[in-house]
N, C-alpha and C positions, 0 to 999 in steps of 0.2 A: 446535728449542730452542737449539742451539749458536749459530746466527746471531743470535738475539735476545740471548743471553747476552753474546756478543762486542760487540754494539752498545752495551750498557750502559757498557762501558769504553772504547770508541773513539768519539771525536767527530771526524767528518770535517771537513776544513779545506781550503780552496782552496789550490792550489799556484801559485806565481809562475813556475814553469818547472822543468825537470828539475834544474837546478843549485842552486836556492835553495828549499829546502823551508821552508814557513811553518808556524807553530804559534801557538796562542792564548797570550796573555800574561794569565793570570787575575789576576796580582798588580796589574796596571794597569787592571783592570775598573772601569767606572762602576757601582758597586753601587746607588746611588740611582736611576739611569735604568733599570737592569735591574729593580729591584723595582716601579718605577712602571709599566713596560711590562707586567709580568706582572699587576699589579693592573688595568690598563686593559683588557687582552685575555686573560682567563683561558682556560685550555684547556677547550674544549667539543667533544665529538665525539658524533656520532649513530651511529657505527659499532658493529656487533654483533660484528664479527670482532676477535679479539685481535690478530692480525698487523696489520690496518689501523689499529687503535687505537694500537698501538705506533709504527707508521710516522708517523701523524699527530702523535703526541706529540713524536717526534724532530724532525720538521719544524717544529713549533711552537717547540720549545726552541732548535733550531739557528738559527732566524730571530732570536730574542732574543739569542742568543750572538753571532752575526755582527754585530749592530747595536751591542752594548754592550762587547764584548771586542776590544781591538786585537790585531792579528797582529804577530809578530816573526819574524825569520829564525832558523831553528834553527842552533845553534852547531855548528861542525864537530867531529865526534867524534874526528878523528885527532890533535887537539892534546892535550897533556898537560893535566891538570885545573887546574894552576896558571896557565895562560895566560889573561891578561886580555883584555878586548875590545880594548884599545888595541893590544896586541901582535898579536892576530889580524888587525885591520884593517891594520896595517903589513906583516904577512906577505902579505896579499892584494895590497897595493900593490907589494911586492917582486916577487911573481909577475907582476903586470901589467908592471912595468918590464923584467923579464927577457924576456917575450914581445915587447915593443916593441924591445928590444935585438936579439933574434934577427932580427926583420924588418928593422931598420935595418942590421944587419951584412950581410944578403943583398943589400940595394940598394946601399949605399955603405959598404964596410968601414972607410975611413979618414976618414969625415965628422966634423964637429964634433958632430953629433947623437949619434953612437955614443960619443964621448968624454964628452959630458955625461951620457948614460945610465949609462955605467960608473961615473962619479963619483957619481951619485945612488944607484946600487945599492950601492956600497961604503959610503957614508955611512948609508944606511938599514939595511944589514946590521949595522953597528956599533951603531946605535941599538936594533935589535931584540934583539941579544945582551945588551945592558945591561938592557933592560926585562925580558927573560925570566929573567935571573939575579936581578933584584930580585923579580920575581913568585914565583919558585921559593923564594927565601929567606923571603918572607912566608908562603907556603903551608906550608912546612915548619914554621915557627914555629907557625902556627895549628894544624896537625895534631898536632904532638907535644906541645903544651901542653894540647890538649883531651883527650888520653888516650882517643880514640874509636877502637876497633879497626877499624871499617869504613873510616874515613878513612885510618888508617895503612895498611891493606891496599890501598886504592885507590891510594895513593901508591907503595907498593912495586911494585905491578903496573905502574904507569905508567913507573917508572924502569927496569924490566926490558926494556921494549920498546926497539927501536932509536930513536935520536933522529930526530925529524921535522925539526929545524932543520938546514939544510945548513951544513957547516963550511967550504966553500970557495965563493968567488964566481967564476963563469965569465965 
């Protein structure tokens, strides 16, 4: 019974790999296509077993969901709630540049590539800091003007954590 109960709330989804978990984006779902597919191929089962019936129904439903609902990359949970997707993308780019700098420094410590990477990293860090400050100010205004206790509580919990954003560039 418990496995059937859990499956009602958990829809499985294909993963693009261990580092990028994917999830369904139901807000971008093609509702007309979904309804049309269900009308054209309604669920029919000849199974007498409840377990088999439920498995067949989930397979039927997941087939329609996989066809009509796009996937999106799950947002990293380690970032504060006010972090916009633009800031998240730039943080990923900053991490990539730092990795490239480490490799380039090992190969040729005084090369032009190392100097260019250091310049790009410092410019990107300044840009990220300004975006995050703007995002946080917008989020604070939205949270405190809304007077929603859950949003205020979430904000307070996030600022109590240690800062994810590095303060120095190496």
